[in-house]
N, C-alpha and C positions, 0 to 999 in steps of 0.2 A: 793066145797071143793077140788075136785080133781085138778082143775086148780090152786088153791092157793097152794096146796102141790107141784105141778110141778114147779111153779114159785119160791117158796122158795128153792126147791132143786137146781134149776138153779142158783139162787143167791148164794147159799152155795158153789157150784162148782166154780163160778167166783171169789168169795171172797177168797176161798181157794187158787186159782191160784195167786191172788194178794198178799196174805200173804206170799206165797213162794217167789215171786219176791222181796218183800220187805226184806225178809231174805237175799237174794243175795245182794241187795243194801246195807243193813246194814254191811254185811261182807266187801264189797268193800269200804264202807265209813271208817270203822275202819282201814283197811289196808292202804288206801290212806292217811288218816289223819295222821297215824303214820309215813309214809314215807315222806309226805310233811312237816308236822309241827314238827315231831320228829327229823328231821335233824337239828333243831335249838338248840339241847341240848348243854350243856357246854362240851367242849372238855376234861375237867378234869374228867368227869364221867368215872368210871372204866368200863371195859369190862363186868364184872359180873353184874353191875347195868343195863347196856343196854340189856344184854341177858335176865335178869329177866323181864324187861319192855317189850321186844319183846315177850317173852313167855306168859305174862299176856294178852297182846293185842290179840295175836293169839288165846289163849284159850277162852277169852271172846267173840271174834267175831265168832269163830267156834261154841261155845255153843249157842249163840243167833241165828245164822243162822240155826243150827240144830233144835232148838226148833221151830222156825218159819216154817221150811220145814215140820216138823212133824205135827204141828198144821194145816197147810194148806192142807197137804195130808190127814189127818184125816177128815177134813171138806169136802174135795172132796169125800172121800169114803162115808161119811154119805149122801151127796147129790146124789150120784149114787146108793144108797141103797146097798152098799157093807157092809162088816163087819165093825161095828162101833167101833172105837178106842176111848179110853178115852183121851180127849184133852181139855175139857172146863176149867179144873183147870189150865192147863198151859197157856191157852189163858187169863184167869183172871190174872195170874202172869205177862204175857207180857203187858196186858192192864194197870196194875198198874205201871209197869216199864216205859212204854211210857208216861203215864200221868205225872209221875215225870220228865221224860226227857223233855217233852214239857215245864213244868214250869222252868226247868233249862235253856232251850234254850231261853225262854223269858228273864230270868235274865241275861244271857250272852249277849243277844242282847241289852238290856237296857244300860249296862255298857261297851259295846265294843267301842273301838276307831279305830280298824283295823279289817279286814276280815269280814266286816259287810255283804257283799253280800253272802259270804260262810255261815255265821250264819243264815241269812234269808232263804237260800235254805234248810239248815238242819232243821230249824223250820217248814217250809212248808211240808217237807217230813215226819218229825216226826208226825205232826198233821194228815197228810193223813194216815200214818200208824196206828195211834191210832184210826182213824175213821174206817179203815178196820177191826181192831180187835174188835171194838164195834159192827159193823154190823155183823161180824161173830158170836159173842155171841148172838145177838138178833135173827139172822136167825136160829142158832142152837136150841135155846130154842123154837122158833116158830115152827120149823119142828117137834120137838118132841111132842109138844102139839097137833099139827094137826094130826100127826100119831096116837097119843093116842085117840083122838076124833074119828077118822075113825075106829080104832079097837074097840072102845066102841059101835059103831053103827053096829057092825057085818060086817064091811068091806063095808058098803053101803055109798056112797058119797052123801052128801047133796048139793043142788044147791045153 
Protein backbone atom coordinates (compact mmCIF):
# COMPACT_ATOMS: atom_id res chain seq x y z
CA UNK A 1 0.00 0.00 0.00
CA UNK A 2 2.85 2.39 0.84
CA UNK A 3 4.34 1.96 -2.62
CA UNK A 4 0.96 2.57 -4.25
CA UNK A 5 0.49 5.77 -2.21
CA UNK A 6 3.92 7.09 -3.22
CA UNK A 7 3.30 6.25 -6.88
CA UNK A 8 -0.07 8.02 -6.83
CA UNK A 9 1.48 11.03 -5.09
CA UNK A 10 4.20 11.21 -7.75
CA UNK A 11 1.55 10.95 -10.47
CA UNK A 12 -0.40 13.78 -8.85
CA UNK A 13 2.70 16.03 -8.75
CA UNK A 14 3.53 15.30 -12.40
CA UNK A 15 -0.04 15.79 -13.58
CA UNK A 16 -0.30 19.01 -11.56
CA UNK A 17 2.77 20.33 -13.40
CA UNK A 18 1.17 19.35 -16.71
CA UNK A 19 -2.10 21.11 -15.87
CA UNK A 20 -0.18 24.29 -15.01
CA UNK A 21 1.76 24.11 -18.29
CA UNK A 22 -1.45 23.61 -20.24
CA UNK A 23 -2.76 26.75 -18.51
CA UNK A 24 0.17 28.71 -19.92
CA UNK A 25 -0.41 27.12 -23.34
CA UNK A 26 -4.09 28.03 -23.27
CA UNK A 27 -3.27 31.63 -22.42
CA UNK A 28 -0.76 31.83 -25.27
CA UNK A 29 -3.20 30.18 -27.67
CA UNK A 30 -5.95 32.70 -26.86
CA UNK A 31 -3.62 35.64 -27.25
CA UNK A 32 -1.96 34.38 -30.43
CA UNK A 33 -5.29 33.39 -31.98
CA UNK A 34 -6.62 36.83 -31.28
CA UNK A 35 -3.62 38.61 -32.78
CA UNK A 36 -3.32 36.27 -35.78
CA UNK A 37 -6.97 35.74 -36.66
CA UNK A 38 -8.39 38.83 -34.98
CA UNK A 39 -6.47 41.04 -37.39
CA UNK A 40 -8.88 39.95 -40.15
CA UNK A 41 -11.73 41.95 -38.63
CA UNK A 42 -13.66 44.43 -40.70
CA UNK A 43 -12.05 47.87 -40.72
CA UNK A 44 -15.50 49.39 -40.20
CA UNK A 45 -15.63 47.98 -36.66
CA UNK A 46 -15.51 50.73 -34.10
CA UNK A 47 -12.72 51.16 -31.61
CA UNK A 48 -15.11 50.42 -28.75
CA UNK A 49 -16.11 47.06 -30.23
CA UNK A 50 -12.46 46.08 -30.68
CA UNK A 51 -11.61 47.22 -27.16
CA UNK A 52 -14.45 45.14 -25.70
CA UNK A 53 -13.34 42.12 -27.73
CA UNK A 54 -9.75 42.50 -26.55
CA UNK A 55 -10.93 42.84 -22.94
CA UNK A 56 -13.07 39.72 -23.17
CA UNK A 57 -10.26 37.66 -24.75
CA UNK A 58 -7.77 38.76 -22.09
CA UNK A 59 -10.24 38.18 -19.24
CA UNK A 60 -11.24 34.69 -20.42
CA UNK A 61 -7.65 33.65 -21.11
CA UNK A 62 -6.40 34.96 -17.76
CA UNK A 63 -9.29 33.33 -15.90
CA UNK A 64 -8.68 29.97 -17.58
CA UNK A 65 -4.93 30.14 -16.98
CA UNK A 66 -5.47 31.20 -13.37
CA UNK A 67 -7.87 28.34 -12.67
CA UNK A 68 -5.50 25.84 -14.28
CA UNK A 69 -2.50 27.11 -12.32
CA UNK A 70 -4.53 26.92 -9.11
CA UNK A 71 -5.78 23.39 -9.84
CA UNK A 72 -2.30 22.21 -10.82
CA UNK A 73 -0.70 23.81 -7.76
CA UNK A 74 -3.34 22.34 -5.45
CA UNK A 75 -2.78 18.88 -6.95
CA UNK A 76 0.97 19.25 -6.42
CA UNK A 77 0.38 20.27 -2.81
CA UNK A 78 -1.80 17.22 -2.23
CA UNK A 79 0.83 15.00 -3.84
CA UNK A 80 3.53 16.46 -1.59
CA UNK A 81 1.33 16.05 1.51
CA UNK A 82 1.14 19.77 2.10
CA UNK A 83 -1.99 21.67 3.01
CA UNK A 84 -4.80 20.32 0.86
CA UNK A 85 -6.62 23.00 -1.10
CA UNK A 86 -10.12 22.51 -2.51
CA UNK A 87 -9.72 22.01 -6.23
CA UNK A 88 -11.70 18.99 -7.40
CA UNK A 89 -14.83 21.04 -8.15
CA UNK A 90 -12.82 23.46 -10.31
CA UNK A 91 -11.16 20.50 -11.99
CA UNK A 92 -14.63 19.10 -12.75
CA UNK A 93 -15.65 22.43 -14.29
CA UNK A 94 -12.50 22.48 -16.43
CA UNK A 95 -13.05 18.86 -17.44
CA UNK A 96 -16.60 19.66 -18.54
CA UNK A 97 -15.44 22.77 -20.40
CA UNK A 98 -12.71 20.90 -22.25
CA UNK A 99 -15.02 18.02 -23.10
CA UNK A 100 -17.29 20.54 -24.81
CA UNK A 101 -14.27 22.24 -26.42
CA UNK A 102 -13.13 18.93 -27.90
CA UNK A 103 -16.59 18.36 -29.37
CA UNK A 104 -16.53 21.87 -30.85
CA UNK A 105 -13.02 21.28 -32.22
CA UNK A 106 -14.27 18.13 -33.99
CA UNK A 107 -17.13 20.14 -35.48
CA UNK A 108 -14.84 22.93 -36.64
CA UNK A 109 -12.47 20.40 -38.16
CA UNK A 110 -15.23 18.59 -40.04
CA UNK A 111 -16.49 21.76 -41.71
CA UNK A 112 -13.16 23.57 -42.11
CA UNK A 113 -11.96 24.63 -45.52
CA UNK A 114 -8.86 26.46 -44.35
CA UNK A 115 -6.54 26.44 -41.29
CA UNK A 116 -7.01 22.66 -41.05
CA UNK A 117 -3.50 22.09 -39.66
CA UNK A 118 -4.09 24.72 -36.94
CA UNK A 119 -7.45 23.18 -36.01
CA UNK A 120 -5.94 19.70 -35.89
CA UNK A 121 -3.17 20.88 -33.56
CA UNK A 122 -5.72 22.60 -31.32
CA UNK A 123 -7.81 19.41 -31.25
CA UNK A 124 -4.84 17.25 -30.26
CA UNK A 125 -3.79 19.66 -27.52
CA UNK A 126 -7.35 19.99 -26.17
CA UNK A 127 -7.73 16.19 -26.09
CA UNK A 128 -4.40 15.90 -24.27
CA UNK A 129 -5.45 18.60 -21.83
CA UNK A 130 -8.74 16.81 -21.19
CA UNK A 131 -6.86 13.56 -20.52
CA UNK A 132 -4.60 15.37 -18.04
CA UNK A 133 -7.63 16.76 -16.20
CA UNK A 134 -9.27 13.32 -16.14
CA UNK A 135 -6.09 11.69 -14.81
CA UNK A 136 -5.81 14.41 -12.18
CA UNK A 137 -9.36 13.66 -11.02
CA UNK A 138 -8.74 9.90 -10.93
CA UNK A 139 -5.44 10.22 -9.06
CA UNK A 140 -6.88 12.72 -6.57
CA UNK A 141 -9.74 10.42 -5.69
CA UNK A 142 -7.41 7.40 -5.56
CA UNK A 143 -4.93 9.06 -3.19
CA UNK A 144 -7.72 10.12 -0.86
CA UNK A 145 -9.12 6.58 -0.75
CA UNK A 146 -5.67 5.07 -0.17
CA UNK A 147 -4.88 7.52 2.62
CA UNK A 148 -8.25 6.84 4.23
CA UNK A 149 -7.61 3.07 4.08
CA UNK A 150 -4.17 3.55 5.59
CA UNK A 151 -5.58 5.71 8.37
CA UNK A 152 -8.27 3.08 8.98
CA UNK A 153 -5.54 0.47 9.53
CA UNK A 154 -4.01 2.56 12.28
CA UNK A 155 -1.28 3.79 9.94
CA UNK A 156 -0.13 0.23 9.16
CA UNK A 157 0.69 -0.37 5.53
CA UNK A 158 -0.48 -3.52 3.84
CA UNK A 159 1.70 -5.37 1.38
